[in-house]
C-alpha positions as CSV (number, residue, x, y, z in Angstrom):
1,M,33.4,-51.9,74.0
2,V,32.0,-48.8,75.7
3,V,30.4,-49.6,79.2
4,S,26.9,-48.3,79.7
5,P,25.2,-48.4,83.3
6,G,22.3,-50.3,81.8
7,E,24.7,-53.4,81.3
8,I,25.3,-53.7,84.7
9,P,23.9,-57.1,85.6
10,P,21.3,-57.4,88.7
11,S,23.5,-59.6,90.5
12,Y,27.5,-59.9,90.9
13,V,27.0,-63.8,91.3
14,V,27.3,-64.3,88.0
15,E,29.6,-61.2,86.9
16,S,32.2,-62.1,89.7
17,M,33.1,-65.6,88.3
18,R,35.2,-63.9,85.9
19,T,37.2,-60.7,85.6
20,S,35.4,-58.2,83.7
21,T,36.0,-58.7,79.8
22,F,36.7,-55.2,79.4
23,L,39.1,-55.2,82.1
24,S,40.9,-58.1,80.9
25,F,40.8,-56.4,77.3
26,L,42.7,-53.5,78.9
27,L,45.2,-55.5,81.0
28,L,46.2,-58.0,78.4
29,P,48.0,-55.6,76.2
30,A,49.9,-54.4,79.3
31,A,51.0,-57.7,80.3
32,L,52.4,-58.6,76.9
33,M,54.0,-55.1,76.7
34,A,56.7,-56.4,78.9
35,Q,57.5,-59.2,76.3
36,A,57.2,-57.1,73.3
37,P,60.1,-55.8,71.4
38,A,61.2,-52.4,71.8
39,T,59.1,-50.0,69.6
40,A,60.1,-46.8,68.1
41,P,59.7,-43.6,70.5
42,S,56.1,-42.1,70.7
43,L,55.7,-38.8,69.3
44,G,55.5,-37.6,72.9
45,D,58.6,-38.9,73.6
46,Q,60.3,-37.3,70.6
47,V,58.7,-33.9,71.7
48,K,60.2,-34.2,75.1
49,A,63.9,-35.0,73.7
50,E,63.4,-32.2,71.0
51,R,62.0,-29.3,73.4
52,P,65.3,-28.7,74.9
53,V,67.1,-28.4,71.7
54,V,64.3,-26.1,70.3
55,E,64.5,-24.1,73.6
56,K,68.4,-23.7,73.2
57,L,68.1,-22.3,69.7
58,L,65.6,-20.0,70.8
59,A,67.8,-18.9,73.5
60,E,70.4,-18.3,71.0
61,L,68.1,-16.1,68.9
62,K,68.4,-18.9,66.2
63,Y,64.6,-18.6,65.6
64,P,64.4,-19.9,61.9
65,E,66.5,-22.9,63.0
66,A,64.1,-23.5,65.8
67,M,61.1,-23.2,63.9
68,A,62.6,-25.6,61.3
69,R,63.5,-28.4,64.1
70,A,60.1,-28.1,65.7
71,A,58.2,-28.5,62.5
72,A,60.3,-31.4,61.4
73,L,58.4,-33.2,64.4
74,L,54.8,-32.9,62.6
75,P,53.7,-35.9,61.0
76,T,52.4,-35.5,57.6
77,T,48.9,-36.7,58.3
78,R,46.8,-36.7,61.7
79,P,46.4,-40.0,63.2
80,T,42.9,-41.4,62.9
81,F,40.8,-41.2,66.2
82,D,39.7,-44.9,66.6
83,K,36.5,-45.1,68.8
84,T,36.1,-48.8,68.5
85,S,36.5,-49.2,72.2
86,N,37.7,-47.6,75.5
87,Q,41.1,-49.2,74.8
88,T,41.4,-47.6,71.4
89,L,39.8,-44.4,72.6
90,V,42.8,-44.2,75.3
91,Q,45.5,-44.8,72.7
92,S,43.9,-42.4,70.4
93,I,43.8,-39.6,73.1
94,S,47.4,-40.1,74.0
95,A,48.3,-39.8,70.1
96,S,46.1,-36.7,69.8
97,L,47.5,-35.0,72.9
98,D,51.0,-35.5,71.9
99,L,50.5,-34.4,68.4
100,A,48.9,-31.4,69.9
101,T,52.0,-30.6,72.1
102,A,54.2,-30.8,68.9
103,Y,52.1,-28.4,67.4
104,R,52.3,-26.2,70.6
105,L,56.1,-26.4,70.4
106,A,56.1,-25.5,66.5
107,A,53.7,-22.4,67.1
108,E,56.1,-21.1,69.7
109,A,59.1,-21.3,67.5
110,A,57.2,-20.0,64.5
111,D,55.9,-17.0,66.4
112,S,59.4,-16.1,67.5
113,A,60.6,-16.5,63.8
114,G,58.1,-14.1,62.5
115,A,56.0,-16.5,60.7
116,W,52.8,-15.5,62.7
117,E,50.4,-16.9,60.1
118,K,52.1,-20.5,60.4
119,A,52.0,-19.8,64.5
120,L,48.4,-19.5,64.0
121,E,48.1,-22.4,61.9
122,Y,49.8,-24.7,64.2
123,A,48.1,-23.1,67.4
124,K,44.6,-24.0,65.9
125,A,45.7,-27.4,64.9
126,A,46.3,-28.1,68.4
127,Q,43.4,-26.4,69.6
128,S,41.2,-28.7,67.0
129,L,42.9,-31.9,68.4
130,A,42.1,-31.3,71.8
131,V,38.6,-30.4,71.4
132,E,38.1,-33.3,69.5
133,S,39.7,-35.6,71.9
134,Y,37.3,-34.3,74.6
135,A,34.4,-34.5,72.3
136,A,35.0,-38.3,71.6
137,V,35.6,-39.4,75.1
138,K,33.2,-37.2,77.1
139,E,29.9,-39.7,76.7
140,P,31.5,-42.9,76.5
141,F,34.0,-42.3,79.6
142,A,31.4,-40.5,81.7
143,Q,29.2,-43.9,81.5
144,T,32.3,-46.1,82.0
145,V,33.2,-44.1,85.1
146,T,29.5,-44.4,86.2
147,Y,29.9,-48.4,85.4
148,Y,33.0,-48.6,87.4
149,G,31.8,-46.7,90.4
150,Q,28.6,-48.7,90.6
151,S,30.5,-52.1,90.1
152,G,32.6,-51.3,93.0
153,T,29.8,-50.0,95.2
154,Q,27.8,-53.2,94.5
155,A,30.7,-55.4,95.4
156,K,31.4,-54.1,98.5
157,R,27.5,-54.2,99.4
158,I,27.5,-57.9,98.6
159,L,30.7,-58.5,100.7
160,D,29.0,-56.4,103.7
161,E,26.0,-58.4,103.6
162,N,27.7,-61.6,103.3
163,A,30.3,-61.1,105.8
164,D,29.5,-63.8,108.4
165,R,29.0,-66.3,105.5
166,I,32.4,-65.3,104.0
167,K,34.3,-65.5,107.3
168,M,32.7,-69.0,107.8
169,L,34.0,-70.2,104.4
170,R,37.5,-69.0,105.2
171,A,37.5,-70.7,108.2
172,K,36.4,-74.0,107.4
173,N,38.7,-76.8,106.2
174,P,38.2,-78.7,103.9
175,L,35.5,-77.2,101.8
176,D,33.2,-79.1,99.6
177,P,32.8,-78.6,96.0
178,G,29.8,-76.3,96.4
179,E,31.5,-74.2,99.2
180,R,34.9,-74.1,97.0
181,Q,32.9,-72.5,94.2
182,E,31.2,-70.1,96.5
183,L,34.4,-69.1,97.9
184,D,35.7,-68.6,94.4
185,L,32.7,-66.3,93.7
186,V,33.5,-64.5,96.8
187,I,37.1,-63.9,95.5
188,G,35.7,-62.5,92.2
189,V,33.5,-60.1,94.0
190,E,36.5,-58.8,96.1
191,K,38.3,-58.1,93.1
192,E,35.6,-56.3,91.5
193,A,35.4,-54.1,95.0
194,V,39.1,-53.1,94.3
195,D,39.0,-52.9,90.6
196,G,35.9,-50.7,90.3
197,P,37.0,-47.6,92.0
198,K,40.4,-48.0,90.3
199,W,39.1,-48.0,87.0
200,A,36.6,-45.3,87.7
201,T,39.6,-43.1,88.8
202,F,41.5,-44.2,85.5
203,F,38.8,-43.0,83.4
204,Q,37.8,-40.0,85.2
205,T,41.4,-38.7,85.2
206,Y,41.4,-39.1,81.4
207,L,38.2,-37.2,81.2
208,D,39.6,-34.4,83.4
209,V,42.7,-34.2,81.4
210,T,40.9,-34.0,78.1
211,K,38.5,-31.3,79.4
212,R,41.5,-29.4,80.5
213,E,43.3,-29.7,77.4
214,S,40.1,-28.9,75.3
215,T,40.6,-25.1,76.3
216,A,44.4,-25.1,76.8
217,Y,45.1,-23.5,73.3
218,D,42.4,-21.0,73.5
219,G,45.0,-18.4,74.6
220,A,47.6,-18.9,72.3
221,V,45.1,-19.1,69.1
222,K,43.6,-15.4,70.7
223,V,47.3,-13.9,71.0
224,M,48.2,-14.8,67.5
225,I,45.0,-13.6,66.1
226,D,45.1,-10.3,68.0
227,K,48.8,-10.1,66.8
228,L,48.0,-10.4,63.2
229,K,45.0,-8.0,63.6
230,G,47.0,-5.2,65.2
231,E,49.8,-5.6,62.6
232,A,47.3,-5.3,59.7
233,D,45.7,-2.2,61.4
234,Q,48.9,-0.6,61.3
235,I,49.8,-1.5,57.7
236,A,46.3,0.0,56.7
237,G,46.9,3.1,58.6
238,Y,50.3,4.0,57.3
239,K,48.8,6.5,54.7
240,A,52.0,7.1,52.6
241,G,52.3,3.1,52.0
242,K,48.5,2.9,50.7
243,G,48.2,-0.6,52.7
244,E,51.1,-2.3,51.0
245,K,53.0,-4.1,53.7
246,T,56.4,-3.9,51.9
247,K,56.3,0.0,52.4
248,W,55.3,-0.2,55.8
249,V,58.4,-2.7,56.4
250,D,60.6,-0.3,54.7
251,A,59.3,2.7,56.8
252,V,59.5,1.2,60.2
253,S,62.7,-0.5,59.4
254,S,64.1,3.1,58.4
255,S,63.3,4.3,61.9
256,P,65.6,3.3,64.7
257,A,62.9,4.2,67.2
258,Y,60.7,1.2,66.1
259,L,63.8,-1.0,66.8
260,E,64.6,0.3,70.1
261,A,60.9,0.2,71.3
262,Q,61.4,-3.7,71.2
263,G,63.0,-3.9,74.2
264,D,65.9,-6.3,74.8
265,K,68.0,-8.4,72.0
266,A,65.3,-11.2,71.8
267,G,62.5,-8.7,71.3
268,K,64.5,-6.9,68.5
269,A,65.3,-10.2,66.8
270,R,61.7,-11.4,66.8
271,W,60.5,-7.9,65.5
272,L,63.2,-8.1,62.8
273,Y,62.2,-11.7,61.9
274,R,58.6,-10.4,61.3
275,L,59.7,-7.8,59.3
276,A,61.8,-10.3,57.3
277,T,58.7,-12.6,56.9
278,L,56.6,-9.6,55.5
279,D,59.3,-8.3,53.1
280,P,61.9,-11.0,52.5
281,D,63.8,-9.0,50.1
282,N,64.1,-5.8,52.3
283,K,67.9,-5.2,52.6
284,K,67.7,-3.0,55.4
285,V,66.1,-5.4,57.7
286,Q,68.3,-8.1,56.6
287,H,71.1,-5.5,57.2
288,Q,70.1,-5.2,60.8
289,L,69.5,-8.9,61.3
290,D,73.1,-9.4,60.4
291,I,74.3,-6.8,62.8
292,L,72.0,-8.2,65.7
293,N,73.6,-11.9,65.0
294,G,76.9,-10.4,64.9
295,K,77.4,-11.3,61.2
296,V,78.6,-7.6,60.5
297,T,79.6,-5.0,62.5
298,A,77.3,-2.2,63.2
299,P,78.6,1.3,61.9
300,A,80.2,3.5,64.5
301,P,78.0,6.4,65.5
302,K,78.3,9.8,63.8
303,P,80.3,12.3,66.1
304,V,78.1,14.9,67.4
305,K,79.0,18.2,65.8
306,K,80.1,20.9,67.9
307,P,78.2,24.2,67.5
308,K,80.3,27.0,66.0
309,K,81.6,29.7,68.3
310,G,80.6,33.2,68.0
């Protein structure tokens, strides 16, 4: 049920006779949750558990292993976004943003492993999930925030206008049946006065989070697009290779200056893994990776020849 401002009753006398149906709809699963058997961890929980493992592999320069570990978290199919009610929207947002986080981790690992095309694919998938989540809740949650904001305001006004009568009812004992019913209605209005602002804040928070997340992955997508374009321009600009990436890989891997320009060991590893992705059969690149990973010993530098005398 998506609440709209037009559905607010003119008086809370009737509405306050019961807890909002929508509110009960949300609270009931929470009450039952404590009684339900333990369920499998959510994707968000899995990502939290796996992130330290993936980050450790990245720190150890085991980039392909990190990529495989992160990619294993990704489901084969995307969850369906259920727009049936605000409750299902909340559940769908959580599932979508958890999946976006998993894609972010996979993109980070794929980038380091040299699989830039895959990293871009993952980053775009995360971006798409975040954008779709905000688009799905932007209108219904804005309406719901308005509804609960108005409900709390109106309930408070009713309480203020009837403060003297309410004080008298609370002081009187015993109450006749009509007065008892009247006091029960007051209790309902008091609950609305508390619950209205609470639920308005709840849904506003979801709106704020989904809005923020809807642009959170734009930077990652742009970085990968720029990296791929820059690389393509370099390959196209290597005249001797005539635009063939394997010839460009062979040329840059034969020049120690390119490798040294990558900075520290991690930078060199990322560079070499990218070259290995472009040309998996290049033996020079694989040999340099083996040296970097300590699988083989680097050749001793050639001695500098002394100039001949006289």
